[in-house]
C-alpha positions in Angstrom: 69.8 -20.9 -81.6 69.7 -23.6 -78.9 66.1 -24.2 -77.9 66.5 -27.0 -75.4 69.4 -25.7 -73.4 68.9 -26.6 -69.7 68.9 -23.7 -67.2 71.3 -24.8 -64.5 72.8 -23.3 -61.3 76.4 -22.4 -60.8 78.4 -20.9 -57.9 80.7 -17.8 -58.1 84.4 -18.6 -58.2 85.5 -17.1 -54.9 88.1 -18.1 -52.2 87.0 -20.2 -49.3 86.2 -18.1 -46.2 85.0 -15.1 -48.1 82.3 -13.3 -46.2 81.7 -10.2 -48.4 80.8 -10.9 -52.0 82.5 -8.4 -54.4 82.9 -8.2 -58.2 81.2 -11.4 -59.3 82.4 -12.5 -62.7 79.5 -13.8 -64.9 80.4 -15.5 -68.2 78.3 -14.6 -71.2 79.4 -17.8 -72.8 78.2 -19.7 -69.7 74.8 -18.0 -69.9 74.6 -19.1 -73.6 75.2 -22.6 -72.4 72.4 -22.4 -69.9 74.2 -21.3 -66.7 71.4 -18.9 -65.8 71.0 -19.6 -62.1 73.5 -18.3 -59.5 73.8 -19.9 -56.1 75.6 -17.8 -53.5 77.5 -20.2 -51.2 77.0 -20.5 -47.4 79.4 -18.3 -45.4 78.7 -15.1 -47.4 77.4 -12.5 -45.0 77.2 -9.5 -47.2 76.7 -8.6 -50.9 78.6 -5.5 -51.8 76.8 -2.8 -53.8 79.1 -3.2 -56.8 79.1 -7.0 -56.8 77.2 -7.3 -60.1 78.2 -4.0 -61.6 80.1 -5.6 -64.5 77.2 -7.8 -65.4 74.6 -5.1 -65.0 76.4 -2.7 -67.4 77.6 -5.4 -69.8 76.6 -6.8 -73.1 74.2 -9.4 -71.8 71.9 -6.9 -70.1 72.3 -4.4 -72.9 71.2 -7.0 -75.5 68.2 -8.1 -73.4 67.0 -4.5 -73.1 67.4 -4.0 -76.8 65.3 -7.1 -77.5 62.6 -6.0 -74.9 62.4 -2.6 -76.5 61.8 -4.2 -79.9 59.7 -7.1 -78.8 56.9 -6.7 -81.4 59.3 -5.8 -84.2 61.4 -8.9 -83.4 58.3 -11.1 -83.5 57.4 -9.7 -86.9 60.9 -10.4 -88.2 60.8 -14.0 -87.0 57.3 -14.4 -88.6 58.8 -13.3 -92.0 61.7 -15.8 -91.6 59.5 -18.7 -90.6 57.3 -18.2 -93.6 60.3 -18.6 -95.8 60.9 -22.2 -94.6 64.0 -22.7 -96.7 65.8 -20.1 -94.6 64.9 -21.3 -91.1 65.2 -25.0 -90.1 64.2 -25.4 -86.4 62.6 -28.3 -84.6 60.1 -26.7 -82.2 58.9 -28.2 -78.9 55.1 -28.7 -78.4 54.8 -25.6 -76.2 55.6 -23.4 -79.2 52.4 -24.5 -81.0 51.9 -24.8 -84.7 51.1 -21.2 -85.8 53.8 -18.9 -87.3 52.9 -16.2 -84.8 53.1 -18.5 -81.8 56.4 -19.9 -82.9 57.8 -16.4 -83.5 56.7 -15.3 -80.0 58.3 -18.4 -78.6 61.6 -17.6 -80.3 61.7 -14.0 -79.0 60.8 -15.1 -75.5 63.6 -17.6 -75.6 66.0 -14.9 -76.7 64.8 -12.8 -73.8 65.7 -15.6 -71.4 69.4 -15.6 -72.4 70.3 -13.8 -69.2 70.9 -14.5 -65.5 67.4 -15.7 -64.3 67.6 -17.0 -60.7 69.5 -16.0 -57.6 69.7 -18.4 -54.6 70.7 -16.7 -51.3 72.2 -18.6 -48.3 71.2 -18.8 -44.7 74.3 -16.9 -43.7 73.4 -13.7 -45.6 72.9 -10.8 -43.2 73.3 -7.7 -45.4 72.7 -6.7 -49.0 73.3 -3.1 -50.0 71.1 -1.2 -52.3 72.1 -2.0 -55.8 73.7 -5.3 -54.8 71.7 -7.5 -57.1 71.9 -8.4 -60.8 69.1 -6.8 -62.8 66.4 -8.5 -64.9 66.2 -11.7 -62.7 63.2 -13.9 -62.8 63.2 -14.9 -59.2 65.2 -14.6 -56.0 65.1 -17.5 -53.6 66.2 -17.4 -49.9 67.2 -20.3 -47.7 64.4 -21.0 -45.2 67.0 -21.0 -42.5 68.0 -17.4 -43.1 66.9 -15.4 -40.0 66.9 -12.0 -41.8 65.3 -12.5 -45.2 62.7 -14.5 -47.0 61.3 -15.0 -50.5 57.7 -14.5 -51.4 56.9 -15.7 -54.9 60.4 -15.0 -56.0 60.6 -11.5 -54.4 62.9 -10.8 -51.5 61.5 -9.4 -48.3 62.6 -8.9 -44.7 61.9 -12.0 -42.5 58.7 -10.4 -41.1 57.6 -9.6 -44.6 57.0 -5.9 -43.8 59.8 -4.6 -46.1 60.1 -5.4 -49.8 63.9 -5.5 -50.3 64.3 -6.6 -53.9 62.1 -7.3 -56.8 63.9 -9.6 -59.2 63.5 -7.3 -62.2 61.8 -9.2 -65.1 59.3 -11.4 -63.4 56.1 -10.5 -65.1 54.4 -7.5 -66.7 52.3 -6.9 -63.5 53.0 -7.1 -59.8 50.8 -6.8 -56.8 52.7 -6.2 -53.7 51.2 -8.3 -50.9 49.1 -6.9 -48.1 51.2 -6.6 -44.9 54.0 -4.8 -46.7 54.8 -1.5 -45.0 57.9 -0.3 -46.8 59.6 -0.5 -50.2 63.3 -0.3 -49.6 65.9 1.9 -51.4 66.6 0.5 -54.9 64.0 -2.3 -54.4 62.8 -2.1 -58.0 65.9 -0.5 -59.6 66.2 -1.5 -63.2 63.0 -3.5 -63.3 60.8 -4.0 -66.4 57.2 -3.6 -65.3 54.0 -2.2 -66.8 51.5 -2.3 -63.9 52.1 -2.1 -60.1 49.5 -2.4 -57.3 50.5 -1.1 -53.9 48.8 -2.5 -50.7 46.7 -0.7 -48.2 49.3 -1.4 -45.5 52.1 0.5 -47.3 53.5 3.5 -45.3 56.9 4.3 -46.8 58.7 4.3 -50.2 62.4 4.9 -49.8 64.8 7.0 -51.9 65.4 5.7 -55.5 63.1 2.7 -54.8 62.1 2.6 -58.5 65.2 4.1 -60.1 65.7 3.2 -63.8 62.4 1.3 -64.1 61.5 0.5 -67.7 57.9 0.8 -69.2 55.7 1.5 -66.1 52.3 2.6 -67.3 49.9 2.2 -64.4 50.1 2.4 -60.6 47.3 1.5 -58.2 47.7 2.6 -54.6 45.3 1.3 -51.9 47.0 3.0 -49.1 45.6 6.3 -47.8 48.9 7.6 -46.5 52.4 7.0 -47.9 55.5 9.0 -47.2 58.0 9.1 -50.0 61.8 9.7 -50.3 63.6 11.6 -53.1 64.5 10.5 -56.6 62.1 7.6 -56.4 61.7 7.1 -60.2 64.8 8.9 -61.5 66.5 7.7 -64.7 63.4 5.7 -65.6 62.0 5.1 -69.1 58.3 5.9 -69.0 55.6 6.9 -71.5 53.9 9.4 -69.3 53.1 10.3 -65.6 49.3 10.2 -65.8 49.2 7.3 -63.4 50.6 9.3 -60.5 48.3 8.8 -57.5 49.7 11.1 -54.8 49.1 14.8 -54.0 52.8 15.8 -53.9 55.5 15.0 -56.5 58.6 15.0 -54.2 62.0 16.3 -54.9 63.8 14.8 -58.0 61.1 12.1 -58.4 61.4 11.9 -62.2 64.9 13.4 -62.5 66.5 12.6 -65.9 63.7 10.3 -67.0 63.1 9.5 -70.6 59.6 10.9 -70.9 57.8 12.0 -74.0 54.9 13.6 -72.1 54.4 14.9 -68.6 50.7 14.7 -67.8 50.1 15.6 -64.2 46.7 14.2 -63.0 44.1 16.4 -61.4 44.5 16.3 -57.6 48.2 16.9 -57.5 48.9 20.0 -55.4 52.7 20.3 -55.2 55.6 19.8 -57.6 58.9 19.9 -55.7 62.4 21.0 -56.8 63.9 18.9 -59.7 60.8 16.7 -59.9 61.1 16.7 -63.7 64.6 18.2 -64.1 66.6 16.7 -67.0 63.6 15.3 -68.8 64.8 16.8 -72.1 62.9 14.5 -74.4 59.5 15.8 -73.3 57.3 17.2 -76.0 54.3 18.2 -73.9 53.7 19.2 -70.3 50.1 19.4 -69.0 49.6 20.8 -65.5 46.1 20.9 -63.9 44.5 23.7 -61.9 44.7 21.6 -58.7 48.4 22.4 -58.5 49.2 25.1 -56.0 53.0 25.1 -55.8 55.7 24.7 -58.5 59.2 24.9 -56.9 61.7 27.1 -58.7 63.8 24.1 -60.1 60.9 21.7 -60.7 61.4 21.9 -64.5 65.1 22.6 -64.7 65.6 21.4 -68.3 68.4 23.7 -69.5 68.7 25.8 -72.7 67.1 24.6 -75.9 64.0 23.1 -74.2 61.1 23.3 -76.6 58.1 21.4 -75.1 54.6 22.6 -75.4 53.4 23.6 -71.9 49.7 23.8 -70.9 49.3 25.9 -67.8 46.1 27.0 -66.0 45.7 30.7 -65.2 46.1 30.2 -61.5 49.7 29.2 -62.2 50.6 31.9 -64.7 52.8 33.5 -61.9 55.1 30.5 -62.4 55.7 31.2 -66.1 59.4 31.9 -65.5 60.0 28.7 -63.6 60.1 27.0 -67.0 63.2 27.2 -69.3 63.9 30.4 -71.2 61.8 30.8 -74.4 59.3 28.1 -73.4 55.9 28.8 -74.9 53.0 28.5 -72.5 49.6 27.9 -73.9 51.1 28.8 -77.3 52.3 32.2 -76.1 55.7 33.6 -75.1 56.4 33.7 -71.4 56.3 37.5 -71.4 52.7 37.5 -72.8 51.7 35.2 -70.0 53.3 37.5 -67.4 51.7 40.6 -69.0 48.2 39.1 -68.7 48.5 39.1 -64.9 47.3 42.0 -62.8 50.0 43.8 -60.7 48.7 42.0 -57.6 49.2 38.6 -59.3 52.7 39.2 -60.4 54.4 37.5 -57.5 57.7 35.9 -58.1 61.0 35.5 -56.3 63.6 38.0 -57.5 66.2 35.3 -57.8 64.0 33.3 -60.2 63.6 36.3 -62.5 67.3 37.3 -62.4 68.4 33.7 -63.1 66.1 33.6 -66.1 67.4 37.0 -67.3 71.1 35.9 -67.0 70.4 32.6 -68.8 68.9 34.5 -71.8 71.9 36.9 -71.9 74.3 33.9 -72.0 72.3 32.3 -74.9 72.3 35.6 -76.8 76.0 36.2 -76.4 77.0 32.7 -77.4 75.0 32.3 -80.6 76.7 34.2 -83.5 74.4 32.8 -86.2 70.8 33.0 -85.1 67.4 33.1 -86.7 66.3 36.8 -86.6 62.9 35.8 -85.3 64.5 33.9 -82.4 66.8 36.8 -81.7 63.8 39.2 -81.5 62.0 36.9 -79.1 65.1 36.8 -76.8 65.4 40.6 -76.8 61.7 41.0 -76.1 61.9 38.7 -73.1 65.0 40.5 -71.8 63.4 43.9 -72.1 60.4 42.7 -70.0 62.6 41.0 -67.4 64.7 44.2 -67.1 61.5 46.2 -66.5 60.4 43.8 -63.8 63.8 44.2 -62.2 
């Protein structure tokens, strides 16, 4: 491991006169040598949305995400090695300290820095498409002469500082968006690693997929009283829970395909829109409060085999069949929840019930070898759904 490698800037190898930056080749060997700053040359007017796709999906980023996900375990492993001094011979700089734990933390953080860290943008840049940036940067700098963009503490904004265009990705565990920001652009935080986020009172709009594939977000504080939100804002993200949600509505596809273990919807949420949690198949528990008034028909489109525990208040029992077939609600089969309703309360769209019924029929016909108890449950559900019509 090289502890004193200098972090230097390089320019992409592109023909003179190029105005649109496409398919930037970034050498993993160069990154190992310390080439961790990328300076985009003057003359480039646009960065294509796929310019850094090879890097973003390659081994460097994959390795860093693996180290980040195992940070504490990696520190413990280094502590074991450092205690066995005959196995590890490293000369540490003063900043690493003298303790074994401090030096282990230093080594892991050094390993996390073996990536592209800094991006320097020229005065000529006029356009950068959503997804046009390398992920997990430490900072983005913009030429002061650029008439369109600026950098505020390493974060890219529009020149008037009203629109946050791109967060570098792995800047710190917490970020407070500055007052005066009115909009978070599409893909602005895509692929970022972040635990806590504070939104300013001036914020008015969060664009589509603004936080797509965010990793580790645990807390959001919003000072704004009114924020409009696009679709798929947090889709494909890796999150522990959703108990930090601070808005009344969960818009369409907000958490689509997220790696969530628990969906805990806070009291105060009133509407859960279509596909808001679709594809969250790793979920073990769903908790919905009595403040919720509307659950759209595809809000929890998880597919067959979904087996999460669902806690649903009585005022939402009429939505029992908007969860996947055979989902247990409050520890009971869906049919028992439906039967507990009065005739006046049994209000559901015919299409929802027929779709549920057909899904059960398909499952029953495809499974030749099935636990008899599961088979009886399926048949009981089908009988009730046939009675309902």
